C-alpha positions as a Markdown table, in Angstrom:
| # | Residue | x | y | z |
|---|---|---|---|---|
| 1 | Glu | 0.1 | 0.0 | -0.1 |
| 2 | Val | 2.9 | 2.4 | 0.7 |
| 3 | Tyr | 4.6 | 1.6 | -2.4 |
| 4 | Tyr | 1.4 | 2.1 | -4.4 |
| 5 | Val | 0.5 | 5.5 | -2.8 |
| 6 | Leu | 4.1 | 6.7 | -3.4 |
| 7 | Arg | 4.2 | 5.6 | -6.9 |
| 8 | Arg | 0.8 | 7.1 | -7.7 |
| 9 | Asp | 1.5 | 10.4 | -5.9 |
| 10 | Gln | 5.3 | 10.9 | -6.3 |
| 11 | Gly | 6.6 | 8.5 | -9.1 |
| 12 | Ala | 8.4 | 5.3 | -9.2 |
| 13 | Ala | 11.7 | 6.6 | -8.2 |
| 14 | Glu | 10.5 | 7.8 | -4.8 |
| 15 | Ala | 8.4 | 4.5 | -4.4 |
| 16 | Glu | 11.4 | 2.3 | -5.0 |
| 17 | Thr | 13.7 | 4.5 | -2.6 |
| 18 | Thr | 11.3 | 4.4 | 0.2 |
| 19 | Leu | 10.7 | 0.6 | -0.4 |
| 20 | Arg | 14.4 | 0.1 | -0.2 |
| 21 | Asp | 14.7 | 2.1 | 3.0 |
| 22 | Leu | 11.8 | 0.4 | 4.7 |
| 23 | Arg | 12.6 | -3.1 | 3.8 |
| 24 | Pro | 15.3 | -3.8 | 6.6 |
| 25 | Arg | 12.9 | -2.4 | 9.3 |
| 26 | Leu | 10.1 | -4.7 | 8.3 |
| 27 | Ser | 9.4 | -8.4 | 8.8 |
| 28 | Leu | 8.0 | -10.3 | 6.0 |
| 29 | Asp | 4.8 | -12.2 | 7.1 |
| 30 | Leu | 3.8 | -14.7 | 4.3 |
| 31 | Pro | 0.3 | -15.9 | 4.6 |
| 32 | Ser | -0.2 | -19.4 | 5.7 |
| 33 | Glu | -3.1 | -21.7 | 4.4 |
| 34 | Glu | -4.9 | -20.9 | 7.7 |
| 35 | Arg | -4.5 | -17.0 | 7.2 |
| 36 | Val | -5.8 | -17.5 | 3.6 |
| 37 | Ile | -9.0 | -19.2 | 5.0 |
| 38 | Gln | -9.4 | -16.5 | 7.5 |
| 39 | Ala | -9.1 | -13.7 | 4.9 |
| 40 | Ala | -11.7 | -15.5 | 2.9 |
| 41 | Arg | -14.1 | -15.6 | 5.8 |
| 42 | Leu | -13.7 | -12.0 | 6.5 |
| 43 | Lys | -14.3 | -11.0 | 2.9 |
| 44 | Ala | -17.4 | -13.2 | 3.0 |
| 45 | Asp | -18.6 | -11.6 | 6.1 |
| 46 | His | -17.7 | -7.9 | 5.5 |
| 47 | Arg | -17.8 | -7.7 | 1.6 |
| 48 | Phe | -14.6 | -5.8 | 1.1 |
| 49 | Ala | -11.6 | -6.4 | -1.2 |
| 50 | Tyr | -9.5 | -9.6 | -0.6 |
| 51 | Ala | -6.4 | -7.4 | 0.0 |
| 52 | Asp | -8.4 | -5.7 | 2.8 |
| 53 | Ala | -9.3 | -9.2 | 4.1 |
| 54 | Phe | -5.7 | -9.9 | 4.4 |
| 55 | Ala | -4.9 | -6.9 | 6.1 |
| 56 | Ala | -7.6 | -7.5 | 8.6 |
| 57 | Ala | -6.6 | -11.2 | 9.1 |
| 58 | Thr | -2.9 | -10.3 | 9.6 |
| 59 | Thr | -3.9 | -7.6 | 12.0 |
| 60 | Met | -5.9 | -10.3 | 14.0 |
| 61 | Ala | -3.2 | -12.8 | 13.8 |
| 62 | His | -0.8 | -10.5 | 15.6 |
| 63 | Asp | -3.2 | -8.8 | 17.9 |
| 64 | Ala | -2.2 | -5.5 | 16.2 |
| 65 | Leu | -3.8 | -2.3 | 15.7 |
| 66 | Leu | -4.8 | -1.7 | 11.8 |
| 67 | Leu | -4.1 | 1.8 | 10.9 |
| 68 | Thr | -6.2 | 2.6 | 7.9 |
| 69 | Gly | -8.1 | 5.3 | 6.0 |
| 70 | Asp | -10.2 | 2.8 | 4.3 |
| 71 | Pro | -13.9 | 3.1 | 5.3 |
| 72 | Glu | -14.6 | -0.7 | 4.7 |
| 73 | Leu | -12.0 | -1.5 | 7.2 |
| 74 | Ser | -13.2 | 0.8 | 9.8 |
| 75 | Gln | -16.7 | -0.5 | 10.1 |
| 76 | Pro | -18.2 | -0.6 | 13.5 |
| 77 | Arg | -18.1 | -3.7 | 15.6 |
| 78 | Val | -15.4 | -5.5 | 13.5 |
| 79 | Pro | -13.5 | -8.3 | 15.2 |
| 80 | Trp | -10.1 | -6.5 | 14.8 |
| 81 | Arg | -8.5 | -3.4 | 16.4 |
| 82 | Val | -8.6 | -0.5 | 14.0 |
| 83 | Glu | -7.7 | 3.3 | 13.9 |
| 84 | Asp | -9.3 | 5.3 | 11.3 |
| 85 | Leu | -6.6 | 7.8 | 9.9 |
| 86 | Arg | -9.2 | 10.1 | 8.4 |
| 87 | Gly | -9.8 | 11.8 | 11.5 |
């Protein structure tokens, strides 16, 4: 998502530079079969994009706080912790 927004708004070079700088600070979390099924359940129950379902499933798996400006992920009474960045 960070790469997408930067590439869209500031161009490919800025997106590549930022990704290169961020990569060493991030841990890669490849989805397991269990996570794939959880994401599919969330997609079916909440009717949002599959990528959003993975964000929610990953947030739940790590008992983390999902920071988003996406209204679909900030619905009331969702089973993941979320902070709406839209204000």
